[in-house]
PABAKOL-981738 format. One record per residue (C-alpha): residue number from 1; residue in one letter; x, y, z. Coordinates in Angstrom, 3 decimals, decimal comma. Each point is the difference from the previous one (the first is absolute). Example, Ala and Ser with C-alpha at 12.3 -4.5 7.8 and 13.67 -1.06 7.14 Angstrom:
<rs>
- 1	a	12,300	-4,500	7,800
- 2	s	1,370	3,440	-0,660
</rs>
This chain:
<rs>
- 1	x	116,554	-21,101	124,318
- 2	x	-0,562	-2,785	2,511
- 3	x	2,589	-2,806	0,318
- 4	x	-1,939	-3,233	0,267
- 5	x	2,513	-2,824	0,255
- 6	x	-1,434	-0,661	3,450
- 7	x	-3,069	1,340	1,734
- 8	x	0,522	2,654	2,635
- 9	x	-2,346	1,640	2,440
- 10	x	0,567	3,542	-1,175
- 11	x	-2,129	1,653	-2,646
- 12	x	1,479	0,030	-3,469
- 13	x	0,096	3,331	-1,781
- 14	x	-1,861	0,098	-3,277
- 15	x	1,699	1,900	-2,779
- 16	x	-1,828	-0,311	-3,325
- 17	x	2,237	-1,198	-2,817
- 18	x	-0,531	1,883	-3,221
- 19	x	2,641	-1,465	-2,266
- 20	x	-1,268	-0,025	-3,549
- 21	x	1,086	-3,634	-0,318
- 22	x	-2,552	-1,051	2,643
- 23	x	-3,084	-1,409	-1,696
- 24	x	-2,149	0,551	3,097
- 25	x	0,348	0,691	3,717
- 26	x	-0,947	-2,389	2,806
- 27	x	-0,288	0,649	3,734
- 28	x	-0,273	-3,010	2,318
- 29	x	-1,429	0,470	3,498
- 30	x	0,984	-2,393	2,787
- 31	x	0,204	-0,147	3,792
- 32	x	2,517	-1,500	2,400
- 33	x	-2,287	-0,153	3,058
- 34	x	-2,525	-2,501	-1,374
- 35	x	-0,217	-3,805	0,150
- 36	x	3,487	-1,438	-0,485
- 37	x	-1,069	-2,258	-2,866
- 38	x	-1,202	3,073	-1,858
- 39	x	3,261	1,838	0,677
- 40	x	1,878	-3,057	-1,263
- 41	x	-1,975	0,170	-3,230
- 42	x	0,790	3,704	-0,467
- 43	x	3,669	-0,691	0,722
- 44	x	0,091	-2,294	-3,040
- 45	x	-2,415	1,950	-2,191
- 46	x	2,023	3,215	0,075
- 47	x	3,211	-1,380	-1,551
- 48	x	-2,092	-2,043	-2,457
- 49	x	-1,702	3,112	-1,347
- 50	x	3,210	2,005	0,217
- 51	x	1,700	-2,486	-2,308
- 52	x	-3,006	0,011	-2,334
- 53	x	0,086	3,791	-0,206
- 54	x	3,648	-0,069	-1,007
- 55	x	-0,653	-2,548	-2,742
- 56	x	-3,134	1,681	-1,325
- 57	x	1,026	3,633	0,507
- 58	x	-2,657	1,378	2,317
- 59	x	0,553	1,723	3,331
- 60	x	-0,805	-1,860	3,207
- 61	x	-0,032	1,694	3,398
- 62	x	-1,183	-1,004	3,440
- 63	x	-1,288	1,688	3,114
- 64	x	-1,130	-1,020	3,473
- 65	x	-1,834	3,327	0,401
- 66	x	-3,630	-0,708	-0,825
- 67	x	-0,729	3,715	0,297
- 68	x	1,679	0,195	-3,401
- 69	x	-3,321	-1,384	-1,176
- 70	x	-1,031	3,581	-0,814
- 71	x	-0,799	1,848	-3,243
- 72	x	3,263	1,967	-0,085
- 73	x	2,118	-3,148	0,118
- 74	x	-2,216	-2,307	-2,056
- 75	x	-0,064	2,334	-2,998
- 76	x	3,650	-0,946	-0,636
- 77	x	-0,715	-3,728	-0,412
- 78	x	-1,859	-2,040	-2,574
- 79	x	-0,188	-3,125	2,198
- 80	x	-0,033	-0,544	3,760
- 81	x	0,437	-3,311	1,828
- 82	x	-1,231	-1,095	3,418
- 83	x	2,448	-2,667	1,116
- 84	x	-0,910	-0,874	3,580
- 85	x	-2,424	2,545	1,443
- 86	x	-3,042	2,170	-0,762
- 87	x	-0,982	3,655	0,565
- 88	x	-0,924	0,830	3,580
- 89	x	-1,468	3,512	-0,182
- 90	x	-2,950	1,582	-1,774
- 91	x	2,310	2,408	-1,819
- 92	x	2,111	-2,854	-1,388
- 93	x	-3,099	-1,854	-1,178
- 94	x	-1,460	3,068	-1,715
- 95	x	3,306	0,719	-1,731
- 96	x	0,179	-3,577	-1,271
- 97	x	-3,585	0,068	-1,206
- 98	x	0,545	3,248	-1,916
- 99	x	3,245	-1,343	-1,450
- 100	x	-1,705	-3,108	-1,339
- 101	x	-3,118	1,855	-1,179
- 102	x	2,277	2,200	-2,111
- 103	x	1,940	-2,772	-1,696
- 104	x	2,663	-1,020	2,492
- 105	x	1,384	-3,534	0,042
- 106	x	0,049	-2,386	2,965
- 107	x	1,521	-3,390	0,773
- 108	x	-1,178	-1,389	3,328
- 109	x	1,393	-3,070	1,732
- 110	x	-1,639	-2,328	2,523
- 111	x	-0,826	2,178	3,020
- 112	x	-1,301	2,711	-2,347
- 113	x	-3,133	-2,139	-0,342
- 114	x	-0,618	-0,320	3,725
- 115	x	-3,261	1,938	0,214
- 116	x	-2,431	-2,125	1,978
- 117	x	-2,819	2,554	0,342
- 118	x	-1,306	1,855	-3,026
- 119	x	-1,143	2,895	2,177
- 120	x	3,600	0,691	1,073
- 121	x	0,817	1,259	-3,512
- 122	x	-2,868	-0,434	-2,506
- 123	x	1,910	1,516	-2,913
- 124	x	2,862	-2,457	0,431
- 125	x	-2,423	-2,948	0,247
- 126	x	-1,376	0,988	-3,419
- 127	x	3,501	0,630	-1,332
- 128	x	1,192	-3,448	1,145
- 129	x	-3,296	-1,597	-1,006
- 130	x	-0,459	-1,912	3,253
- 131	x	0,972	-0,132	3,683
- 132	x	2,112	-2,426	2,018
- 133	x	-1,874	-3,012	1,374
- 134	x	2,490	-2,544	1,365
- 135	x	3,495	-1,423	-0,298
- 136	x	2,066	-3,165	0,087
- 137	x	2,626	-0,670	2,663
- 138	x	2,832	-0,811	0,255
- 139	x	1,594	1,300	-3,233
- 140	x	0,101	-2,770	-2,603
- 141	x	0,857	-0,360	-3,682
- 142	x	-2,978	-0,210	-2,337
- 143	x	-0,672	-0,875	-3,618
- 144	x	-1,240	2,992	-1,971
- 145	x	-1,970	0,039	-3,268
- 146	x	0,513	2,752	-2,567
- 147	x	-3,509	1,117	-1,002
- 148	x	0,857	2,103	-3,046
- 149	x	3,181	-1,071	-1,797
- 150	x	-0,714	2,557	-2,747
- 151	x	0,413	2,940	2,370
- 152	x	3,288	1,903	-0,416
- 153	x	0,424	-0,352	3,761
- 154	x	-0,112	-3,808	-0,016
- 155	x	1,250	-0,596	-3,544
- 156	x	2,581	-2,791	-0,260
- 157	x	-0,608	-1,192	3,562
- 158	x	-0,669	-3,685	0,511
- 159	x	-3,742	-0,672	0,180
- 160	x	0,646	-1,395	3,476
- 161	x	2,862	0,440	2,454
- 162	x	0,761	-0,557	3,676
- 163	x	0,204	3,209	1,983
- 164	x	2,375	0,020	3,007
- 165	x	-1,276	-0,052	3,581
- 166	x	-2,469	2,813	0,606
- 167	x	-2,986	0,864	2,169
- 168	x	-2,984	-0,243	-2,359
- 169	x	-3,028	2,263	0,348
- 170	x	-3,586	-0,777	-0,959
- 171	x	-2,599	2,587	-1,006
- 172	x	-3,683	0,731	0,377
- 173	x	-1,348	0,357	-2,575
- 174	x	2,401	-1,513	-2,493
- 175	x	1,525	2,932	-1,909
- 176	x	-0,886	-1,913	-3,181
- 177	x	-3,646	0,919	0,576
- 178	x	0,831	3,694	-0,445
- 179	x	-0,455	0,932	-3,696
- 180	x	2,987	2,365	0,161
- 181	x	2,425	-2,657	1,248
- 182	x	2,168	-2,056	-2,352
- 183	x	1,492	-2,928	1,905
- 184	x	3,536	-0,900	-1,023
- 185	x	0,947	-2,866	2,334
- 186	x	-2,037	-2,271	2,290
- 187	x	0,663	-2,632	2,659
- 188	x	-0,354	-3,407	-1,634
- 189	x	-2,866	-2,000	1,598
- 190	x	2,400	-2,902	0,492
- 191	x	1,589	1,948	2,865
- 192	x	-3,001	-0,442	2,292
- 193	x	0,054	-0,455	2,907
- 194	x	2,785	2,569	0,267
- 195	x	1,411	0,695	3,458
- 196	x	0,034	-1,684	3,409
- 197	x	-0,856	2,486	2,742
- 198	x	-2,122	2,133	-2,366
- 199	x	-1,202	-1,903	-3,045
- 200	x	-1,433	1,013	-3,357
- 201	x	-2,355	-2,834	-0,877
- 202	x	-1,218	1,056	-3,445
- 203	x	-1,538	2,642	-2,159
- 204	x	1,140	2,413	-2,689
- 205	x	3,095	1,773	1,385
- 206	x	1,773	2,304	-2,464
- 207	x	3,485	1,083	1,038
- 208	x	0,750	2,701	-2,601
- 209	x	-2,248	2,299	-1,995
- 210	x	-0,525	3,438	-1,491
- 211	x	-2,942	2,396	0,134
- 212	x	-0,508	1,265	-3,568
- 213	x	-1,287	3,355	1,262
- 214	x	3,467	0,738	1,369
- 215	x	3,658	-0,574	-0,756
- 216	x	0,516	-2,509	2,793
- 217	x	1,073	-3,535	0,841
- 218	x	-0,499	-1,770	3,301
- 219	x	1,854	-3,210	0,834
- 220	x	-0,494	-2,063	3,160
- 221	x	3,608	-1,210	0,044
- 222	x	2,242	1,889	2,428
- 223	x	0,350	-1,740	3,366
- 224	x	3,391	-1,241	1,143
- 225	x	3,492	-0,372	-1,385
- 226	x	-0,611	-2,660	-2,682
- 227	x	-2,248	1,942	-2,377
- 228	x	2,734	0,616	-2,597
- 229	x	1,081	-3,651	-0,214
- 230	x	-2,010	-0,820	-3,130
- 231	x	1,102	1,394	-3,401
- 232	x	-3,537	-0,226	-1,423
- 233	x	-1,386	2,083	2,828
- 234	x	2,920	2,422	-0,234
- 235	x	-0,765	0,452	-3,691
- 236	x	-3,602	0,813	0,895
- 237	x	1,078	2,664	2,507
- 238	x	2,318	1,564	-2,568
- 239	x	-2,615	-0,049	-2,750
- 240	x	-2,589	1,519	2,343
- 241	x	2,141	3,022	0,794
- 242	x	1,187	0,466	-3,576
- 243	x	-3,580	-0,208	-1,279
- 244	x	-1,100	2,687	2,452
- 245	x	2,921	2,191	-1,041
- 246	x	-0,696	-0,485	-3,701
- 247	x	-3,681	0,857	0,479
- 248	x	1,072	3,273	1,614
- 249	x	1,497	1,166	-3,289
</rs>
C-alpha cells in the first residue's frame, strides 16, 4: 500500500484491499510532474480522503502510474478518482471508457474537465456533457449556488457558500443544456466579472454536476493549496465520494 503523507516522485504500488469491513474500494490517480498548483491540490486531497476512508470504512489507495488505468486493475475498484491529471494514451482512455460503460464510478476534479476539442476524445465530451471553453485568472474565491438542495450529494449544504481561491473554467455549451446532465453547483452571477488577466464576464457556468447515464461526478474545484479551506465545500467532496460508493452497492 502506498504511503501518502507527502507526495513523492516514485510510482506507488497498488495492492487491492479486500477486508470485509471495507464498504467499497477507491483508487485515486495523480501525477507529480504536472502544474505545481495541481500537485498542491493532490497533496491535500490525499490525506483528506484517507481520513474520510478511515471514518467511513472504505478502502482508499493511490497511484501515480496511469497505466494502472487498465481492465485488470480497475476490476478491483468501485470508484476511481482523477486528482490532478488525465489519461495520456489510447489504451488508458479505452480502459476508462469500458470501466464507466460497465458501471464503474468516477470522481473527477478540475483538470479532468480540460478537454478543449471534442474531436480529441468524443466519448469523453459526451460523458462530461460539454468541453472546456475558457478560464479565469488568477485564482480567486467565488460564491457558489447549490442548484439542487434535495440531492443526497448536496443535502444539508448551505444554499450558497464562498469557495476558496480556484481557477474557474467555463464551458461551451453549458453542460446544463445536455439532457443527461444534472447540475449540482453553479457560479453565482454576482461573481462576474471574475478574474483579472483572464476574466469570466457572464453566462451559465456550472462547477459540479453528474451525468445520469453514468455513476460519475465532475467538480471544477481543484487548483491550488486552499481548496480544502471551506467546511461546506469539504462536506460536498465527502458526500460526492460516499454517494458514488453507495451507488456501487
